[in-house]
VEXDREN-2710 file (C-alpha; in Angstrom, 1 decimal):
% VEXDREN-2710
k/r/px/py/pz
1/UNK/-0.3/0.0/0.1
2/UNK/2.5/2.1/1.2
3/UNK/5.7/2.5/-0.7
4/UNK/7.8/5.2/1.3
5/UNK/9.8/4.4/4.4
6/UNK/8.5/7.8/5.6
7/UNK/4.8/8.3/5.6
8/UNK/3.4/11.7/6.6
9/UNK/-0.3/11.7/7.5
10/UNK/-2.0/15.4/7.0
11/UNK/-5.5/16.4/6.9
12/UNK/-7.2/19.1/9.5
13/UNK/-8.1/18.4/12.9
14/UNK/-10.2/16.0/14.0
15/UNK/-10.2/13.7/10.7
16/UNK/-8.8/10.5/12.6
17/UNK/-4.9/11.6/11.1
18/UNK/-3.4/10.1/14.8
19/UNK/-5.5/6.9/14.2
20/UNK/-4.5/6.3/10.6
21/UNK/-1.0/6.7/11.4
22/UNK/-1.2/4.5/14.8
23/UNK/-2.9/1.8/12.8
24/UNK/-0.8/1.8/9.9
25/UNK/2.4/1.7/12.4
26/UNK/0.7/-1.4/14.5
27/UNK/0.5/-2.7/11.0
28/UNK/4.0/-2.5/10.0
29/UNK/5.6/-3.8/12.8
30/UNK/3.6/-6.9/12.9
31/UNK/4.8/-7.4/9.5
32/UNK/8.5/-7.1/11.4
33/UNK/9.7/-3.9/10.4
34/UNK/11.2/-1.5/13.2
35/UNK/8.8/1.3/13.0
36/UNK/8.2/4.1/15.0
37/UNK/4.9/6.5/14.9
38/UNK/5.9/9.9/15.9
39/UNK/3.6/13.4/16.5
40/UNK/4.3/16.5/16.0
41/UNK/1.1/17.9/16.7
42/UNK/1.1/20.9/19.6
43/UNK/-2.0/18.7/20.8
44/UNK/-0.4/14.8/20.5
45/UNK/-3.4/12.0/21.2
46/UNK/-0.8/9.4/20.2
47/UNK/-0.4/8.2/23.9
48/UNK/-4.0/8.6/24.6
49/UNK/-4.6/6.3/21.7
50/UNK/-2.0/3.7/23.6
51/UNK/-3.3/3.9/26.2
52/UNK/-0.2/5.1/28.0
53/UNK/-0.2/6.5/31.5
54/UNK/1.4/9.8/30.5
55/UNK/3.5/12.0/27.6
56/UNK/6.8/9.7/26.9
57/UNK/10.3/11.6/26.6
58/UNK/12.1/10.1/23.4
59/UNK/11.4/7.0/21.6
60/UNK/9.0/4.6/23.6
61/UNK/8.8/1.1/23.2
62/UNK/5.1/0.2/22.7
63/UNK/4.8/-3.5/21.6
64/UNK/7.5/-5.5/19.2
65/UNK/9.1/-3.4/16.6
66/UNK/7.1/-0.5/17.7
67/UNK/7.8/2.6/18.9
68/UNK/6.1/5.8/19.8
69/UNK/7.1/9.5/20.1
70/UNK/5.5/12.7/20.6
71/UNK/7.5/15.7/19.8
72/UNK/6.5/19.2/22.0
73/UNK/7.5/22.5/21.8
74/UNK/10.5/21.6/24.7
75/UNK/12.1/18.9/21.9
76/UNK/12.2/22.7/19.3
77/UNK/13.5/24.5/21.5
78/UNK/16.5/21.8/22.1
79/UNK/16.6/21.7/18.3
80/UNK/17.3/25.2/17.7
81/UNK/19.7/25.5/20.6
82/UNK/21.9/22.9/19.0
83/UNK/22.0/24.0/16.1
84/UNK/21.2/28.3/15.9
85/UNK/20.4/29.4/19.5
86/UNK/23.6/30.4/21.4
87/UNK/25.4/32.2/18.1
88/UNK/22.0/33.9/16.8
89/UNK/21.3/34.7/20.9
90/UNK/24.9/36.1/21.5
91/UNK/24.6/38.9/18.3
92/UNK/20.8/39.8/19.4
93/UNK/21.4/40.1/23.3
94/UNK/24.0/42.8/22.2
95/UNK/21.1/45.5/21.7
96/UNK/18.3/43.6/23.6
97/UNK/18.3/42.8/26.8
98/UNK/16.4/40.0/27.0
99/UNK/17.8/36.4/29.0
100/UNK/18.6/33.3/27.0
101/UNK/15.0/31.3/27.8
102/UNK/13.0/34.5/26.9
103/UNK/14.6/34.7/24.0
104/UNK/14.6/30.8/22.7
105/UNK/10.9/30.6/23.5
106/UNK/10.2/33.8/21.7
107/UNK/11.9/32.8/18.4
108/UNK/10.7/29.2/18.5
109/UNK/6.7/30.5/18.9
110/UNK/7.1/33.5/16.6
111/UNK/8.3/33.0/13.2
112/UNK/6.3/31.5/10.8
113/UNK/7.0/27.6/9.7
114/UNK/10.2/27.8/12.4
115/UNK/8.9/24.9/14.7
116/UNK/8.1/22.9/12.1
117/UNK/10.7/23.7/10.2
118/UNK/12.8/21.9/12.8
119/UNK/10.9/18.9/13.2
120/UNK/11.2/18.3/9.5
121/UNK/14.9/18.2/10.0
122/UNK/14.6/15.9/13.1
123/UNK/12.7/13.4/11.0
124/UNK/15.1/13.8/8.0
125/UNK/17.9/13.1/10.8
126/UNK/16.0/10.1/12.4
127/UNK/15.6/8.5/8.7
128/UNK/19.4/9.2/8.0
129/UNK/20.6/7.0/10.9
130/UNK/18.4/4.0/10.0
131/UNK/17.4/2.8/13.3
132/UNK/13.8/2.3/12.1
133/UNK/12.6/0.7/9.2
134/UNK/9.7/2.8/8.8
135/UNK/8.3/6.4/10.6
136/UNK/4.8/7.5/10.3
137/UNK/4.6/10.7/10.4
138/UNK/1.2/12.1/12.6
139/UNK/1.4/15.9/11.5
140/UNK/-0.2/19.3/12.8
141/UNK/-3.1/20.3/11.3
142/UNK/-2.7/21.0/7.6
143/UNK/-2.6/24.5/7.7
144/UNK/0.5/24.9/10.5
145/UNK/2.3/21.9/8.8
146/UNK/2.1/24.5/5.3
147/UNK/4.1/26.9/7.0
148/UNK/7.2/25.2/7.2
149/UNK/7.0/25.4/3.0
150/UNK/7.3/28.9/3.4
151/UNK/10.2/29.3/5.7
152/UNK/12.5/29.0/2.7
153/UNK/11.1/31.9/1.0
154/UNK/10.9/33.9/4.1
155/UNK/14.2/33.7/4.7
156/UNK/15.2/34.9/0.8
157/UNK/13.6/37.8/1.6
158/UNK/14.5/38.1/4.8
159/UNK/18.1/37.9/3.6
160/UNK/17.7/40.9/0.9
161/UNK/18.6/43.6/3.3
162/UNK/20.8/41.5/5.6
163/UNK/24.0/42.6/4.3
164/UNK/23.4/46.4/5.1
165/UNK/22.1/45.2/8.5
166/UNK/24.3/42.1/9.9
167/UNK/27.3/43.3/8.6
168/UNK/28.0/46.4/11.1
169/UNK/26.8/43.9/14.3
170/UNK/29.8/42.7/16.0
171/UNK/30.1/39.4/17.4
172/UNK/31.0/38.5/20.6
173/UNK/34.0/36.6/21.4
174/UNK/32.7/33.4/21.8
175/UNK/31.4/33.2/18.2
176/UNK/33.0/34.1/15.3
177/UNK/30.7/33.5/12.5
178/UNK/28.8/36.3/11.0
179/UNK/25.2/36.0/11.3
180/UNK/24.4/36.5/8.1
181/UNK/26.7/33.2/7.4
182/UNK/24.2/31.9/10.2
183/UNK/21.0/33.0/8.4
184/UNK/22.6/31.8/5.3
185/UNK/23.1/28.4/6.6
186/UNK/19.6/27.8/7.8
187/UNK/18.3/28.9/4.4
188/UNK/20.2/25.6/3.3
189/UNK/18.8/23.2/5.6
190/UNK/15.2/25.1/4.9
191/UNK/15.7/23.9/1.3
192/UNK/17.3/20.5/2.3
193/UNK/14.5/19.7/3.7
194/UNK/11.8/20.6/1.2
195/UNK/13.8/17.9/-1.0
196/UNK/13.1/15.7/2.0
197/UNK/10.0/16.1/1.5
198/UNK/9.7/15.9/-2.4
199/UNK/11.7/13.3/-2.4
200/UNK/11.6/10.7/0.3
201/UNK/8.3/11.3/2.3
202/UNK/5.1/9.8/1.0
203/UNK/2.5/12.3/1.4
204/UNK/-1.2/10.9/2.9
205/UNK/-4.0/13.3/3.4
206/UNK/-6.9/11.9/5.6
207/UNK/-10.3/12.9/5.4
208/UNK/-13.7/12.4/6.0
209/UNK/-16.9/12.6/3.2
210/UNK/-17.8/16.4/4.1
211/UNK/-18.1/19.0/1.5
212/UNK/-15.7/21.2/3.8
213/UNK/-13.0/18.2/3.3
214/UNK/-13.7/18.0/0.0
215/UNK/-13.2/22.2/-0.6
216/UNK/-10.0/22.4/1.6
217/UNK/-8.6/19.3/-0.4
218/UNK/-8.3/21.1/-3.5
219/UNK/-7.2/24.3/-1.7
220/UNK/-4.1/21.9/-0.2
221/UNK/-3.6/20.0/-3.8
222/UNK/-3.0/23.5/-5.0
223/UNK/-0.9/24.4/-2.4
224/UNK/1.7/21.3/-2.4
225/UNK/2.2/21.6/-6.1
226/UNK/3.1/25.0/-5.4
227/UNK/6.3/23.4/-3.8
228/UNK/6.5/20.6/-5.8
229/UNK/5.1/18.2/-3.6
230/UNK/2.0/16.3/-4.1
231/UNK/-0.4/13.6/-2.6
232/UNK/0.1/10.2/-2.9
233/UNK/-2.9/8.8/-1.4
234/UNK/-6.4/9.4/0.7
235/UNK/-7.7/8.3/3.3
236/UNK/-11.4/8.6/3.6
237/UNK/-12.0/8.2/7.2
238/UNK/-15.3/7.7/9.1
239/UNK/-17.3/5.8/6.1
240/UNK/-20.9/5.0/7.2
241/UNK/-21.1/1.6/5.0
242/UNK/-25.1/1.1/5.9
243/UNK/-27.3/3.4/8.3
244/UNK/-29.3/1.1/10.6
245/UNK/-31.8/4.0/11.4
246/UNK/-33.5/7.2/9.3
247/UNK/-30.7/9.4/10.7
248/UNK/-27.4/6.7/9.8
249/UNK/-29.2/6.2/6.5
250/UNK/-29.4/10.1/6.0
251/UNK/-26.1/10.6/6.7
252/UNK/-24.7/7.5/4.9
253/UNK/-26.7/9.1/1.5
254/UNK/-24.5/12.2/2.0
255/UNK/-21.4/10.7/2.4
256/UNK/-21.8/8.5/-0.8
257/UNK/-22.6/12.0/-2.7
258/UNK/-19.0/13.2/-1.6
259/UNK/-17.5/9.5/-1.9
260/UNK/-18.8/9.3/-5.2
261/UNK/-17.1/13.0/-5.9
262/UNK/-13.8/12.3/-4.7
263/UNK/-13.5/8.9/-6.0
264/UNK/-14.3/10.7/-9.7
265/UNK/-12.1/13.7/-9.1
266/UNK/-9.3/12.5/-7.5
267/UNK/-8.9/8.9/-9.7
268/UNK/-5.4/9.8/-9.8
269/UNK/-4.8/9.0/-6.4
270/UNK/-5.2/5.8/-4.7
271/UNK/-7.7/6.2/-2.4
272/UNK/-8.5/3.7/1.2
273/UNK/-11.9/3.8/2.9
274/UNK/-12.6/3.2/6.9
275/UNK/-15.5/2.8/7.9
276/UNK/-16.9/4.4/10.6
277/UNK/-16.6/2.5/13.9
278/UNK/-19.3/2.8/16.9
279/UNK/-16.6/2.9/19.6
280/UNK/-13.5/5.0/20.3
281/UNK/-10.4/3.3/18.4
282/UNK/-7.8/3.1/21.5
283/UNK/-5.8/0.4/22.5
284/UNK/-3.5/-2.0/20.3
285/UNK/-7.0/-4.6/19.7
286/UNK/-8.8/-1.3/18.3
287/UNK/-6.1/-0.3/16.0
288/UNK/-5.8/-3.6/14.4
289/UNK/-9.1/-3.1/13.4
290/UNK/-8.0/0.2/11.7
291/UNK/-5.2/-1.7/10.4
292/UNK/-7.0/-4.4/8.9
293/UNK/-10.0/-2.0/7.1
294/UNK/-7.0/0.5/5.6
295/UNK/-4.4/-2.8/4.4
296/UNK/-6.7/-5.3/3.8
297/UNK/-7.6/-6.4/0.0
298/UNK/-11.8/-6.1/0.9
299/UNK/-11.1/-2.9/2.4
300/UNK/-9.1/-1.2/0.2
301/UNK/-9.9/0.7/-3.2
302/UNK/-6.4/1.1/-4.9
303/UNK/-7.1/2.6/-8.3
304/UNK/-3.2/3.5/-8.6
305/UNK/-2.2/0.1/-10.0
END
């Protein structure tokens, strides 16, 4: 079903990205692949879905060949410190009175796409290490995730007047690299991350068969194409297979209209369907049911072959 090592599960909030990512991770781990399911959502729910007591720090084994990791803002701050923080702070603090912790919180929260940028770079590093055979990536709602795509162009715009500004700044004794050089390195990092997304990440969009989701899908596809990215698989989640009441039958009829439209409009993209379940999906047994729907021949509509 999936062809690449890194699979990004995107979509708007509440469509079941985390459930689909977790279920896919269970599937690959049971095939014997060393599998990491990682969340970069600011309000992650992976730990809840796997019924853990709290949020784990670092990769946590939750089954044979299966690890879970929720990345939050503290991890982003550590990435910033490791790559750029001290050098940029040394220049910045020369003319603004701010302590390092305040500066780090400010810089990692207000710059568009920065948090996502370092998360992508972190996943790229994980891929390079080869510790895992498969990485399932549960992202933030798509609007936030798309912010990272704008970072390289934002940096290019910033660097245009940069020589006139930063060339006049003196660096401290501890750091000898000019700020302009640091910013240009950051731009290179951004470009490397976009290339990583283009070549090594399989983008799977999760949506529900409703009108708003259909309209958002058109916008997301356009924006991804602008950056040389494409949706490689769709998962239609929460599909009502049959109605046992007048309400459910009417809802199922509405879904069929949108489902038919999606299958015709996006016939070039393989599409899977996950049925609506009358219970909350939590724990390995429930996730296994979703995995079976995603990966079984009977539950799959793959028109990309």
